[in-house]
Backbone of each chain as ProteinMPNN parsed JSONL, in Angstrom:
{"seq_chain_A": "IAGITQAPTSQILAAGRRMTLRCTQDMRHNAMYWYRQDLGLGLRLIHYSNTAGTTGKGEVPDGYSVSRANTDDFPLTLASAVPSQTSVYFCASSDSAASTDTQYFGPGTRLTVL", "coords_chain_A": {"N_chain_A": [[75.367, 97.059, 92.158], [78.184, 98.994, 91.544], [81.587, 98.204, 92.26], [84.063, 96.752, 94.451], [84.741, 93.386, 95.01], [85.643, 90.855, 97.346], [86.968, 87.636, 98.116], [87.761, 84.783, 100.1], [85.441, 85.907, 102.741], [86.408, 85.442, 105.262], [88.994, 83.335, 106.613], [90.464, 80.449, 108.005], [93.599, 79.085, 108.221], [95.982, 76.471, 107.886], [99.413, 76.582, 108.774], [101.872, 76.62, 106.228], [100.197, 75.904, 104.174], [98.876, 76.651, 100.913], [97.298, 79.558, 99.653], [94.852, 81.479, 97.978], [93.695, 84.697, 97.694], [90.884, 86.319, 96.493], [90.053, 89.012, 94.288], [87.908, 91.242, 92.724], [86.97, 93.814, 90.518], [84.489, 96.049, 89.178], [84.624, 98.487, 88.015], [86.172, 99.208, 85.957], [88.689, 100.135, 86.54], [92.109, 101.059, 86.156], [94.293, 100.71, 87.905], [95.239, 98.592, 90.607], [95.437, 97.337, 93.981], [96.943, 95.626, 96.755], [96.618, 95.509, 100.222], [97.675, 94.997, 103.608], [96.285, 95.001, 106.876], [97.117, 95.551, 110.126], [96.727, 95.436, 113.656], [97.341, 98.466, 115.282], [99.08, 99.325, 113.379], [99.566, 101.152, 110.32], [97.823, 100.774, 107.161], [99.526, 98.621, 104.967], [101.225, 98.399, 101.923], [101.238, 95.641, 99.79], [101.451, 94.453, 97.151], [101.074, 95.886, 93.889], [99.29, 96.885, 90.903], [99.625, 98.596, 87.976], [98.346, 98.495, 85.566], [96.553, 96.151, 83.512], [98.416, 93.186, 83.101], [100.764, 94.069, 84.217], [102.707, 94.191, 87.227], [103.789, 95.209, 90.527], [106.071, 95.528, 93.32], [105.247, 96.265, 96.671], [105.544, 97.686, 99.93], [105.739, 95.471, 101.673], [106.285, 92.791, 100.329], [107.233, 90.151, 100.579], [106.69, 86.667, 100.578], [104.305, 86.747, 99.298], [102.48, 86.697, 96.195], [101.289, 88.054, 93.092], [99.013, 88.38, 90.294], [97.926, 89.791, 87.166], [95.915, 89.26, 84.997], [93.798, 90.32, 83.601], [91.72, 93.304, 83.393], [89.851, 93.32, 85.479], [90.405, 91.472, 87.57], [92.455, 90.624, 90.386], [94.221, 88.609, 91.9], [95.663, 87.52, 95.017], [98.275, 85.569, 96.176], [99.345, 83.375, 98.696], [102.064, 81.499, 98.99], [103.081, 79.633, 100.817], [101.76, 79.63, 103.7], [102.414, 81.514, 106.687], [102.316, 82.075, 110.283], [102.733, 84.839, 110.779], [101.489, 86.064, 108.727], [98.908, 86.342, 109.374], [96.231, 88.453, 109.29], [94.216, 91.291, 108.234], [93.19, 91.576, 104.975], [93.046, 93.888, 102.404], [91.796, 94.715, 99.253], [92.177, 97.171, 96.74], [91.261, 99.73, 94.373], [91.987, 102.126, 91.771], [91.246, 104.749, 89.434], [93.369, 105.453, 87.715], [96.907, 104.817, 87.606], [99.864, 106.085, 89.294], [98.908, 108.588, 90.013], [96.776, 111.024, 91.607], [94.35, 109.904, 92.019], [91.478, 108.783, 93.792], [91.552, 105.962, 95.94], [89.581, 103.081, 96.076], [88.116, 100.758, 98.253], [87.801, 97.201, 98.774], [85.72, 94.907, 100.742], [87.367, 93.409, 102.4], [89.39, 90.622, 103.582], [89.576, 88.463, 106.225], [92.207, 86.823, 107.518], [93.473, 84.033, 109.179], [96.304, 82.413, 110.248], [97.369, 79.398, 111.402]], "CA_chain_A": [[76.132, 98.228, 92.591], [79.585, 98.895, 91.146], [82.508, 98.206, 93.38], [85.089, 95.721, 94.56], [84.379, 92.242, 95.829], [86.743, 90.015, 97.777], [86.585, 86.326, 98.631], [86.618, 84.661, 101.002], [85.295, 86.947, 103.751], [87.361, 85.07, 106.291], [89.572, 82.013, 106.398], [91.462, 79.946, 108.926], [94.497, 78.314, 107.362], [97.128, 75.858, 108.551], [100.713, 77.037, 108.293], [102.417, 75.799, 105.157], [99.23, 75.738, 103.079], [98.78, 77.67, 99.868], [96.0, 80.233, 99.709], [94.658, 82.597, 97.066], [92.634, 85.65, 98.002], [90.377, 86.828, 95.219], [89.605, 90.407, 94.234], [87.336, 91.597, 91.428], [86.32, 95.123, 90.476], [83.715, 96.244, 87.958], [84.662, 99.912, 87.716], [87.121, 99.356, 84.855], [89.857, 100.877, 87.006], [93.367, 100.522, 85.661], [95.225, 100.37, 88.972], [94.734, 97.801, 91.73], [96.385, 97.282, 95.096], [96.691, 94.769, 97.906], [97.142, 95.982, 101.487], [97.346, 94.284, 104.837], [96.039, 95.899, 107.995], [97.391, 94.918, 111.407], [96.405, 96.294, 114.795], [98.4, 99.388, 115.691], [99.891, 99.726, 112.227], [98.813, 101.631, 109.173], [97.748, 99.889, 106.013], [100.822, 98.461, 104.292], [101.06, 97.937, 100.555], [101.915, 94.379, 99.521], [101.729, 94.502, 95.723], [100.164, 96.727, 93.134], [99.301, 96.712, 89.456], [99.256, 99.865, 87.335], [97.458, 98.176, 84.461], [96.539, 94.717, 83.24], [99.658, 92.661, 82.558], [101.926, 94.567, 84.968], [102.6, 94.195, 88.679], [104.944, 95.762, 91.196], [106.184, 95.214, 94.734], [105.038, 97.336, 97.612], [106.399, 97.763, 101.115], [105.884, 94.167, 102.343], [105.909, 91.8, 99.329], [107.787, 88.803, 100.785], [105.727, 85.626, 100.908], [103.092, 86.972, 98.515], [102.61, 86.938, 94.76], [100.056, 88.515, 92.443], [98.955, 88.363, 88.836], [96.896, 90.684, 86.648], [95.673, 88.76, 83.64], [92.817, 91.195, 82.959], [91.48, 94.542, 84.141], [88.937, 93.183, 86.607], [90.792, 90.548, 88.635], [93.802, 90.834, 90.922], [94.352, 87.664, 93.006], [96.857, 87.522, 95.859], [98.573, 84.195, 96.582], [100.328, 83.065, 99.714], [102.541, 80.195, 98.522], [103.22, 78.76, 101.975], [101.36, 80.588, 104.731], [103.063, 81.504, 108.003], [101.479, 82.79, 111.253], [102.889, 86.3, 110.691], [100.603, 86.554, 107.668], [97.598, 86.581, 109.964], [95.97, 89.878, 109.085], [93.069, 91.606, 107.383], [93.709, 91.951, 103.659], [92.154, 94.728, 101.612], [92.074, 95.016, 97.863], [91.697, 98.507, 96.385], [91.499, 100.108, 92.982], [91.843, 103.537, 91.418], [91.038, 104.911, 88.001], [94.657, 105.366, 87.027], [98.088, 104.7, 88.456], [100.769, 107.237, 89.318], [98.05, 109.763, 90.017], [96.152, 111.265, 92.908], [92.988, 109.371, 92.015], [91.058, 108.141, 95.031], [91.516, 104.513, 95.983], [88.354, 102.507, 96.622], [88.486, 99.514, 98.903], [86.885, 96.083, 98.949], [85.301, 94.678, 102.13], [88.426, 92.78, 103.173], [89.435, 89.202, 103.934], [90.244, 88.244, 107.507], [92.943, 85.568, 107.399], [94.176, 83.562, 110.363], [97.213, 81.304, 109.937], [97.692, 78.713, 112.671]], "C_chain_A": [[77.582, 98.01, 92.214], [80.466, 98.888, 92.373], [83.52, 97.096, 93.296], [84.569, 94.602, 95.457], [85.64, 91.451, 96.161], [86.201, 88.694, 98.307], [87.842, 85.56, 99.011], [86.535, 85.848, 101.958], [86.273, 86.711, 104.89], [87.828, 83.641, 106.052], [90.535, 81.697, 107.523], [92.296, 78.924, 108.166], [95.626, 77.712, 108.188], [98.417, 76.382, 107.945], [101.25, 76.052, 107.256], [101.485, 75.603, 103.981], [99.299, 76.906, 102.109], [97.386, 78.26, 99.873], [95.956, 81.358, 98.695], [93.459, 83.423, 97.508], [92.196, 86.302, 96.692], [89.869, 88.262, 95.355], [89.12, 90.701, 92.822], [86.695, 92.972, 91.523], [85.604, 95.294, 89.139], [83.654, 97.713, 87.57], [85.589, 100.221, 86.544], [88.319, 100.223, 85.246], [91.135, 100.218, 86.495], [94.263, 100.002, 86.781], [94.529, 99.587, 90.08], [95.843, 97.572, 92.738], [95.962, 96.203, 96.096], [97.399, 95.357, 99.123], [96.87, 94.942, 102.566], [97.206, 95.309, 105.957], [96.181, 95.128, 109.294], [97.166, 95.935, 112.516], [97.596, 97.171, 115.157], [99.296, 99.86, 114.568], [98.985, 100.3, 111.146], [98.703, 100.553, 108.116], [99.119, 99.83, 105.335], [100.607, 97.817, 102.93], [101.889, 96.679, 100.318], [102.387, 94.345, 98.064], [100.726, 95.432, 95.076], [100.275, 96.387, 91.652], [98.821, 98.004, 88.821], [98.286, 99.667, 86.179], [97.524, 96.676, 84.222], [97.853, 94.302, 82.587], [100.899, 93.119, 83.282], [101.661, 94.489, 86.459], [103.87, 94.785, 89.264], [104.915, 95.436, 92.672], [105.96, 96.458, 95.572], [106.013, 97.267, 98.764], [106.7, 96.395, 101.723], [105.52, 93.028, 101.402], [106.309, 90.36, 99.627], [106.713, 87.832, 101.246], [104.431, 85.721, 100.128], [103.433, 87.102, 97.031], [101.26, 87.35, 94.205], [100.163, 88.304, 90.946], [97.842, 89.298, 88.4], [96.681, 90.326, 85.175], [94.684, 89.632, 82.873], [92.56, 92.397, 83.856], [90.762, 94.299, 85.455], [89.498, 92.426, 87.804], [92.233, 90.752, 89.074], [93.978, 89.897, 92.128], [95.697, 87.786, 93.716], [97.075, 86.112, 96.374], [99.64, 84.169, 97.66], [100.808, 81.647, 99.398], [102.627, 79.189, 99.651], [102.993, 79.629, 103.212], [102.135, 80.385, 106.033], [102.207, 82.329, 108.97], [101.59, 84.308, 111.178], [102.064, 86.908, 109.553], [99.147, 86.641, 108.126], [97.32, 88.075, 109.939], [94.606, 90.043, 108.413], [93.624, 92.163, 106.076], [92.647, 92.732, 102.892], [92.696, 94.881, 100.196], [91.496, 96.395, 97.568], [91.954, 98.755, 94.911], [91.357, 101.608, 92.816], [91.825, 103.649, 89.902], [92.348, 104.796, 87.227], [95.78, 105.289, 88.039], [98.908, 105.979, 88.382], [99.973, 108.532, 89.239], [97.477, 109.93, 91.407], [94.71, 110.787, 92.941], [92.692, 108.643, 93.317], [91.102, 106.63, 94.893], [90.237, 104.068, 96.683], [88.658, 101.09, 97.088], [87.378, 98.466, 98.855], [86.62, 95.853, 100.425], [86.329, 93.978, 102.995], [88.252, 91.281, 103.347], [90.208, 89.077, 105.232], [90.881, 86.87, 107.474], [93.666, 85.252, 108.692], [95.011, 82.351, 109.964], [97.671, 80.672, 111.256], [98.906, 77.814, 112.535]], "O_chain_A": [[78.156, 96.966, 92.522], [80.137, 99.489, 93.396], [83.805, 96.566, 92.223], [84.024, 94.855, 96.531], [86.577, 91.386, 95.366], [85.111, 88.641, 98.876], [88.867, 85.664, 98.337], [87.431, 86.692, 101.993], [86.884, 87.643, 105.413], [87.16, 82.849, 105.386], [91.32, 82.546, 107.948], [91.757, 78.009, 107.544], [96.163, 78.363, 109.083], [98.499, 76.6, 106.736], [101.104, 74.836, 107.383], [101.917, 75.183, 102.907], [99.73, 78.004, 102.46], [96.403, 77.546, 100.074], [96.919, 82.114, 98.563], [92.354, 82.906, 97.671], [93.014, 86.767, 95.898], [89.335, 88.661, 96.389], [89.825, 90.445, 91.846], [85.972, 93.269, 92.474], [86.034, 94.77, 88.111], [82.732, 98.135, 86.873], [85.766, 101.385, 86.184], [88.886, 100.94, 84.422], [91.233, 98.993, 86.412], [94.918, 98.971, 86.626], [93.389, 99.874, 90.444], [97.028, 97.607, 92.404], [94.776, 95.913, 96.254], [98.591, 95.663, 99.086], [95.959, 94.122, 102.451], [97.895, 96.328, 105.99], [95.452, 94.166, 109.537], [97.384, 97.133, 112.338], [98.715, 96.685, 115.318], [100.173, 100.698, 114.776], [97.799, 99.978, 111.069], [99.403, 99.542, 108.167], [99.782, 100.851, 105.155], [99.897, 96.819, 102.804], [103.086, 96.648, 100.605], [103.581, 94.224, 97.791], [99.67, 95.727, 95.636], [101.203, 95.71, 91.209], [97.713, 98.458, 89.108], [97.502, 100.558, 85.853], [98.452, 96.01, 84.682], [98.344, 94.951, 81.663], [101.99, 92.621, 83.005], [100.534, 94.693, 86.909], [104.9, 94.857, 88.594], [103.864, 95.105, 93.222], [106.416, 97.55, 95.235], [107.159, 96.847, 98.605], [107.799, 96.177, 102.235], [104.526, 92.345, 101.647], [105.789, 89.436, 99.002], [105.937, 88.114, 102.159], [103.552, 84.873, 100.277], [104.518, 87.551, 96.661], [100.217, 87.035, 94.777], [101.245, 88.082, 90.402], [96.919, 89.571, 89.168], [97.183, 90.982, 84.262], [94.719, 89.683, 81.643], [93.116, 92.495, 84.95], [91.024, 94.986, 86.442], [89.112, 92.702, 88.94], [93.116, 91.015, 88.259], [93.892, 90.353, 93.268], [96.719, 88.107, 93.11], [96.164, 85.515, 96.947], [100.675, 84.828, 97.567], [100.039, 80.695, 99.525], [102.286, 78.021, 99.471], [103.915, 80.278, 103.707], [102.463, 79.265, 106.423], [101.45, 83.195, 108.531], [100.622, 85.003, 111.488], [101.96, 88.13, 109.44], [98.263, 86.977, 107.338], [98.079, 88.866, 110.499], [93.939, 89.066, 108.074], [94.424, 93.099, 106.074], [91.505, 92.292, 102.754], [93.88, 95.138, 99.979], [90.439, 96.748, 98.091], [92.764, 98.073, 94.283], [90.696, 102.278, 93.61], [92.315, 102.776, 89.186], [92.415, 104.117, 86.203], [95.608, 105.659, 89.201], [98.681, 106.838, 87.53], [100.321, 109.449, 88.495], [97.669, 109.082, 92.278], [93.932, 111.214, 93.794], [93.559, 107.968, 93.872], [90.734, 106.082, 93.854], [89.859, 104.597, 97.728], [89.357, 100.329, 96.418], [86.19, 98.786, 98.89], [87.215, 96.517, 101.274], [86.181, 93.951, 104.217], [87.147, 90.743, 103.273], [91.35, 89.525, 105.334], [90.18, 85.86, 107.409], [94.381, 86.092, 109.239], [94.49, 81.383, 109.409], [98.276, 81.328, 112.104], [99.309, 77.17, 113.504]]}, "seq_chain_B": "GQNIDQPTEMTATEGAIVQINCTYQTSGFNGLFWYQQHAGEAPTFLSYNVLDGLEEKGRFSSFLSRSKGYSYLLLKELQMKDSASYLCAVMDSNYQLIWGAGTKLIIKP", "coords_chain_B": {"N_chain_B": [[113.276, 108.104, 106.952], [109.814, 107.339, 106.219], [106.965, 108.692, 107.77], [103.905, 108.777, 109.467], [101.959, 110.365, 111.822], [99.364, 110.098, 114.151], [96.872, 110.578, 116.699], [96.13, 107.781, 118.834], [93.619, 107.239, 119.957], [90.538, 108.96, 120.532], [88.032, 110.67, 122.404], [84.743, 111.936, 122.274], [81.801, 114.003, 122.641], [78.433, 113.471, 121.702], [77.059, 115.69, 119.326], [79.007, 117.586, 119.676], [82.198, 119.119, 118.683], [85.081, 117.817, 117.095], [88.599, 117.577, 116.631], [90.922, 115.949, 114.693], [94.25, 115.31, 114.532], [97.062, 115.123, 112.283], [100.359, 114.452, 111.564], [103.139, 114.499, 109.328], [105.979, 112.994, 107.699], [107.419, 112.574, 104.764], [108.716, 111.099, 101.704], [108.622, 113.245, 99.413], [105.564, 114.789, 98.249], [102.303, 114.363, 97.31], [99.788, 115.011, 98.007], [97.239, 114.697, 100.573], [95.188, 112.38, 102.151], [92.105, 111.662, 103.814], [90.459, 108.996, 105.348], [87.574, 107.181, 106.407], [86.901, 104.535, 108.642], [84.762, 102.156, 109.652], [84.371, 99.777, 112.289], [85.396, 96.579, 111.37], [84.898, 96.996, 108.72], [85.494, 98.277, 105.334], [87.91, 100.864, 104.533], [86.669, 104.122, 103.74], [86.597, 106.838, 101.483], [87.094, 110.191, 102.534], [88.236, 112.841, 102.254], [90.464, 114.965, 100.324], [93.436, 116.743, 100.243], [95.628, 118.954, 98.664], [96.625, 121.449, 98.369], [97.494, 124.186, 100.555], [95.326, 125.012, 103.23], [91.797, 125.109, 104.059], [89.379, 122.65, 103.446], [86.019, 122.275, 103.02], [83.353, 120.066, 103.635], [80.312, 119.528, 104.061], [79.539, 118.325, 107.25], [82.114, 117.712, 107.744], [85.475, 118.832, 107.674], [88.683, 119.446, 106.235], [92.048, 120.278, 106.826], [95.143, 121.579, 105.642], [98.628, 122.095, 106.059], [101.365, 122.423, 104.323], [103.972, 123.329, 104.763], [104.339, 122.861, 107.442], [103.966, 120.187, 107.601], [101.489, 119.049, 108.326], [98.134, 118.195, 109.098], [94.619, 118.402, 109.707], [91.517, 116.84, 110.579], [88.3, 117.932, 110.885], [85.413, 117.41, 112.637], [82.095, 118.211, 112.86], [79.101, 118.761, 114.827], [78.72, 116.175, 116.007], [77.697, 112.812, 115.502], [76.355, 109.676, 116.61], [76.913, 107.745, 114.731], [79.329, 108.547, 113.736], [81.278, 107.344, 115.145], [84.168, 105.682, 114.702], [87.205, 104.64, 113.037], [89.669, 106.948, 111.933], [91.614, 107.493, 109.215], [94.685, 108.764, 108.206], [96.467, 109.521, 105.3], [99.287, 109.903, 103.232], [100.252, 110.751, 99.967], [103.122, 109.795, 98.367], [106.183, 110.722, 96.595], [106.3, 108.762, 94.678], [103.721, 108.253, 94.112], [102.543, 106.511, 95.881], [100.536, 105.506, 98.615], [101.128, 106.396, 101.93], [100.346, 105.291, 105.061], [98.872, 106.372, 108.141], [98.419, 104.95, 111.444], [95.868, 105.269, 112.231], [93.101, 106.869, 113.933], [91.079, 106.092, 116.531], [87.857, 107.038, 117.056], [85.694, 107.685, 119.627], [82.368, 108.166, 120.335], [80.354, 109.604, 122.739], [77.137, 109.546, 124.292]], "CA_chain_B": [[112.146, 107.231, 106.676], [108.515, 107.973, 106.063], [106.242, 108.551, 109.016], [102.633, 109.477, 109.643], [101.567, 110.268, 113.222], [98.049, 110.567, 114.555], [96.559, 110.013, 118.011], [95.573, 106.434, 118.771], [92.202, 107.214, 120.319], [89.953, 110.187, 121.039], [86.647, 110.547, 122.851], [84.012, 113.188, 122.16], [80.389, 113.908, 122.991], [77.454, 113.672, 120.623], [76.709, 117.082, 119.121], [80.182, 118.455, 119.846], [83.164, 119.216, 117.584], [86.353, 117.171, 117.414], [89.661, 117.777, 115.65], [91.885, 114.849, 114.666], [95.473, 115.822, 113.928], [97.95, 114.204, 111.572], [101.623, 115.045, 111.124], [103.771, 113.571, 108.403], [107.3, 113.192, 107.086], [107.424, 111.628, 103.65], [109.565, 111.367, 100.543], [107.774, 113.901, 98.442], [104.165, 115.0, 98.674], [101.331, 114.529, 96.226], [98.459, 115.173, 98.564], [96.909, 113.998, 101.809], [93.841, 111.816, 102.152], [91.473, 111.159, 105.026], [89.479, 107.935, 105.155], [86.832, 106.709, 107.573], [86.765, 103.079, 108.659], [83.993, 101.582, 110.735], [84.919, 98.501, 112.744], [85.081, 95.426, 110.542], [84.531, 97.394, 107.359], [86.553, 98.841, 104.494], [88.076, 102.322, 104.563], [85.952, 104.882, 102.709], [87.203, 108.147, 101.239], [86.448, 111.382, 103.078], [88.712, 114.113, 101.721], [91.791, 115.046, 99.723], [94.014, 118.087, 100.232], [96.954, 119.052, 98.072], [97.033, 122.831, 98.597], [97.289, 124.653, 101.915], [94.047, 125.627, 103.522], [90.68, 124.336, 104.584], [88.382, 122.135, 102.505], [84.824, 121.941, 103.797], [82.421, 119.16, 102.961], [79.251, 119.225, 105.024], [79.956, 118.383, 108.657], [83.534, 117.385, 107.811], [86.417, 119.743, 107.027], [90.072, 119.002, 106.356], [92.993, 121.381, 106.715], [96.518, 121.177, 105.322], [99.757, 123.027, 106.018], [102.494, 121.661, 103.781], [105.224, 123.765, 105.368], [104.426, 122.274, 108.778], [103.732, 118.743, 107.546], [100.394, 118.932, 109.301], [96.763, 118.235, 108.633], [93.615, 117.957, 110.672], [90.151, 116.564, 110.16], [87.375, 118.546, 111.839], [84.075, 116.85, 112.542], [81.148, 119.047, 113.606], [77.774, 118.192, 115.125], [79.0, 114.747, 116.034], [76.606, 111.851, 115.617], [76.839, 108.372, 117.08], [77.436, 107.001, 113.579], [80.689, 108.993, 113.452], [82.2, 106.457, 115.862], [84.905, 104.956, 113.666], [88.614, 105.041, 112.958], [89.931, 107.92, 110.874], [92.946, 107.188, 108.704], [95.392, 109.801, 107.46], [97.402, 108.902, 104.355], [99.988, 110.845, 102.361], [100.745, 110.193, 98.713], [104.511, 110.238, 98.268], [106.648, 111.111, 95.26], [106.041, 107.632, 93.774], [102.263, 108.086, 94.062], [102.103, 105.446, 96.774], [99.96, 106.03, 99.843], [101.724, 106.038, 103.207], [99.198, 105.374, 105.964], [98.961, 106.39, 109.586], [97.792, 103.797, 112.099], [94.448, 105.557, 112.442], [92.611, 107.391, 115.208], [89.761, 105.565, 116.885], [87.017, 108.079, 117.658], [84.569, 107.16, 120.401], [81.365, 109.193, 120.582], [79.516, 109.284, 123.899], [75.875, 110.307, 124.271]], "C_chain_B": [[110.858, 108.016, 106.568], [107.68, 107.689, 107.308], [104.98, 109.392, 109.015], [102.219, 109.28, 111.09], [100.178, 110.84, 113.439], [97.725, 109.924, 115.898], [95.885, 108.652, 117.871], [94.059, 106.441, 119.0], [91.773, 108.583, 120.832], [88.508, 109.919, 121.433], [85.979, 111.914, 122.749], [82.536, 112.928, 122.451], [79.509, 114.174, 121.776], [77.062, 115.149, 120.539], [77.873, 118.046, 119.193], [81.011, 118.479, 118.563], [84.443, 118.512, 118.019], [87.329, 117.412, 116.275], [90.673, 116.647, 115.774], [93.103, 115.316, 113.879], [96.291, 114.719, 113.269], [99.206, 114.97, 111.183], [102.362, 114.016, 110.282], [105.173, 114.009, 108.015], [107.396, 112.147, 105.997], [108.406, 112.043, 102.575], [108.695, 111.954, 99.444], [106.336, 113.988, 98.941], [103.304, 115.24, 97.444], [99.917, 114.567, 96.767], [98.243, 114.318, 99.805], [95.442, 113.604, 101.788], [93.396, 111.515, 103.581], [90.427, 110.12, 104.625], [88.805, 107.648, 106.489], [86.722, 105.195, 107.493], [85.975, 102.647, 109.881], [84.535, 100.198, 111.038], [84.455, 97.356, 111.846], [84.723, 95.743, 109.108], [85.726, 97.955, 106.606], [86.716, 100.329, 104.756], [87.266, 102.971, 103.445], [86.49, 106.305, 102.668], [86.391, 109.269, 101.854], [86.901, 112.651, 102.361], [90.118, 113.975, 101.167], [92.231, 116.5, 99.738], [95.381, 118.033, 99.56], [97.506, 120.476, 98.216], [96.749, 123.225, 100.037], [95.892, 125.242, 102.065], [93.014, 124.622, 103.955], [89.745, 123.934, 103.454], [87.181, 121.701, 103.327], [83.885, 121.09, 102.968], [81.375, 118.746, 103.981], [79.739, 119.369, 106.451], [81.458, 118.155, 108.818], [84.349, 118.443, 107.075], [87.816, 119.176, 107.193], [90.986, 120.167, 106.032], [94.373, 120.826, 106.425], [97.464, 122.358, 105.431], [100.973, 122.235, 105.555], [103.81, 122.05, 104.441], [105.429, 123.152, 106.75], [104.262, 120.759, 108.755], [102.581, 118.342, 108.45], [99.049, 119.024, 108.608], [95.845, 117.965, 109.815], [92.284, 117.73, 109.975], [89.235, 117.088, 111.25], [85.98, 117.971, 111.612], [83.144, 117.672, 113.436], [79.862, 118.288, 113.859], [77.844, 116.668, 115.163], [77.745, 113.916, 116.249], [77.196, 110.506, 116.026], [77.464, 107.579, 115.928], [78.844, 107.435, 113.162], [81.728, 108.196, 114.249], [82.856, 105.53, 114.854], [86.383, 105.278, 113.847], [88.794, 105.964, 111.766], [91.402, 107.792, 110.487], [93.48, 108.354, 107.887], [96.395, 109.107, 106.547], [97.991, 109.969, 103.447], [100.459, 110.127, 101.107], [102.151, 110.728, 98.473], [104.901, 110.517, 96.821], [106.449, 110.01, 94.222], [104.551, 107.352, 93.614], [101.798, 106.859, 94.831], [101.601, 106.08, 98.064], [100.708, 105.483, 101.051], [100.672, 106.312, 104.28], [99.612, 105.545, 107.416], [98.208, 105.197, 110.164], [96.314, 104.027, 112.386], [94.148, 106.061, 113.839], [91.225, 106.838, 115.453], [88.985, 106.636, 117.625], [85.82, 107.431, 118.332], [83.635, 108.322, 120.701], [80.48, 108.742, 121.745], [78.258, 110.133, 123.861], [75.906, 111.477, 125.248]], "O_chain_B": [[110.831, 109.224, 106.803], [107.692, 106.575, 107.832], [104.985, 110.557, 108.617], [102.135, 108.142, 111.552], [99.86, 111.932, 112.968], [98.238, 108.85, 116.211], [95.16, 108.403, 116.908], [93.316, 105.735, 118.319], [92.547, 109.28, 121.487], [87.847, 109.049, 120.865], [86.579, 112.931, 123.097], [82.088, 111.783, 122.5], [79.828, 115.013, 120.934], [76.769, 115.779, 121.555], [77.739, 119.208, 118.809], [80.613, 117.955, 117.523], [84.842, 118.602, 119.18], [86.944, 117.447, 115.106], [91.219, 116.418, 116.853], [92.998, 115.671, 112.705], [96.219, 113.549, 113.647], [99.124, 116.018, 110.544], [102.229, 112.811, 110.497], [105.509, 115.194, 108.002], [107.449, 110.952, 106.286], [108.869, 113.183, 102.537], [108.106, 111.225, 98.646], [105.954, 113.347, 99.92], [103.526, 116.163, 96.659], [98.965, 114.202, 96.077], [98.964, 113.351, 100.052], [94.572, 114.406, 101.447], [94.205, 111.162, 104.439], [89.632, 110.324, 103.708], [89.387, 107.845, 107.555], [86.481, 104.634, 106.424], [86.454, 102.755, 111.009], [85.088, 99.528, 110.165], [83.26, 97.194, 111.599], [84.293, 94.864, 108.361], [86.82, 98.092, 107.154], [85.76, 100.992, 105.159], [87.184, 102.437, 102.338], [86.799, 106.894, 103.704], [85.168, 109.31, 101.726], [86.075, 113.445, 101.911], [90.853, 113.037, 101.475], [91.495, 117.385, 99.302], [96.193, 117.159, 99.862], [98.72, 120.678, 98.187], [95.859, 122.659, 100.671], [95.357, 125.877, 101.157], [93.309, 123.449, 104.186], [89.366, 124.754, 102.618], [87.301, 120.864, 104.221], [83.649, 121.342, 101.787], [81.529, 117.742, 104.676], [80.288, 120.405, 106.826], [82.011, 118.377, 109.895], [83.969, 118.894, 105.995], [88.104, 118.502, 108.182], [90.743, 120.936, 105.102], [94.734, 119.747, 106.895], [97.168, 123.462, 104.973], [101.542, 121.461, 106.325], [104.671, 121.198, 104.657], [106.565, 122.946, 107.178], [104.406, 120.111, 109.792], [102.693, 117.405, 109.241], [98.848, 119.805, 107.678], [96.259, 117.367, 110.808], [91.974, 118.331, 108.947], [89.383, 116.722, 112.416], [85.443, 118.047, 110.507], [83.389, 117.805, 114.635], [79.569, 117.297, 113.19], [77.123, 115.975, 114.445], [76.868, 114.252, 117.044], [78.379, 110.237, 115.814], [78.424, 106.834, 116.127], [79.481, 106.779, 112.339], [82.929, 108.366, 114.04], [82.194, 104.7, 114.23], [86.759, 106.084, 114.698], [88.159, 105.791, 110.726], [92.301, 107.96, 111.31], [92.807, 108.863, 106.991], [97.099, 108.197, 106.983], [97.273, 110.838, 102.951], [101.002, 109.024, 101.18], [102.362, 111.937, 98.384], [104.049, 110.542, 95.933], [106.429, 110.285, 93.023], [104.165, 106.33, 93.046], [100.792, 106.241, 94.485], [102.163, 107.063, 98.547], [100.901, 104.275, 101.185], [100.169, 107.429, 104.393], [100.583, 104.938, 107.869], [97.456, 104.522, 109.461], [95.592, 103.095, 112.742], [94.842, 105.73, 114.801], [90.302, 107.084, 114.675], [89.399, 107.091, 118.692], [85.035, 106.725, 117.698], [84.054, 109.34, 121.253], [79.931, 107.641, 121.732], [78.294, 111.294, 123.452], [74.928, 112.217, 125.356]]}, "name": "protein", "num_of_chains": 2, "seq": "IAGITQAPTSQILAAGRRMTLRCTQDMRHNAMYWYRQDLGLGLRLIHYSNTAGTTGKGEVPDGYSVSRANTDDFPLTLASAVPSQTSVYFCASSDSAASTDTQYFGPGTRLTVLGQNIDQPTEMTATEGAIVQINCTYQTSGFNGLFWYQQHAGEAPTFLSYNVLDGLEEKGRFSSFLSRSKGYSYLLLKELQMKDSASYLCAVMDSNYQLIWGAGTKLIIKP"}
């Protein structure tokens, strides 16, 4: 079934550790996104990529980095995790950027930083 | 600033009708989306409105008034499986989605 996969499903991480959340889509979508979802808040955009080879900062980019080496993969890295990065992280993709195309979401990664 | 407001929680009865409201103030407007999110799962697309009026899709309908900065999602013939959070999101002038915190809908038998 076509879609977006994320790994790991969940993770408990010690503060200060480095962590990469993986995201892969097989829909050949050009645009990809990383969001975090916290209780009582709407989804907040961390980083996005309009096409392979390009990335951009969203609303809450500090402490996170991304890369987009190819169309399918869009990993999110926490260089040195802090407790405030405890959240549920969703990767999403859409057919094209700067458009009203629907965004499709992966199943999420639940991250706890202690 | 940009702001999306929707009720935190609503309760309705199986078989009834419920309306979930969303008001917004954003930098530009390129459409409004509604997503459904079951607990512990990913958001899934329900509807998109860019012009004023009502869009009907089966048991679900979505309404938009751009002049009032207002939308609602109408769910008819409620089923237990409709228990979920409903997320309102507006696409701003930069084609970025601004999300509301979501409305948790509880369906009682």
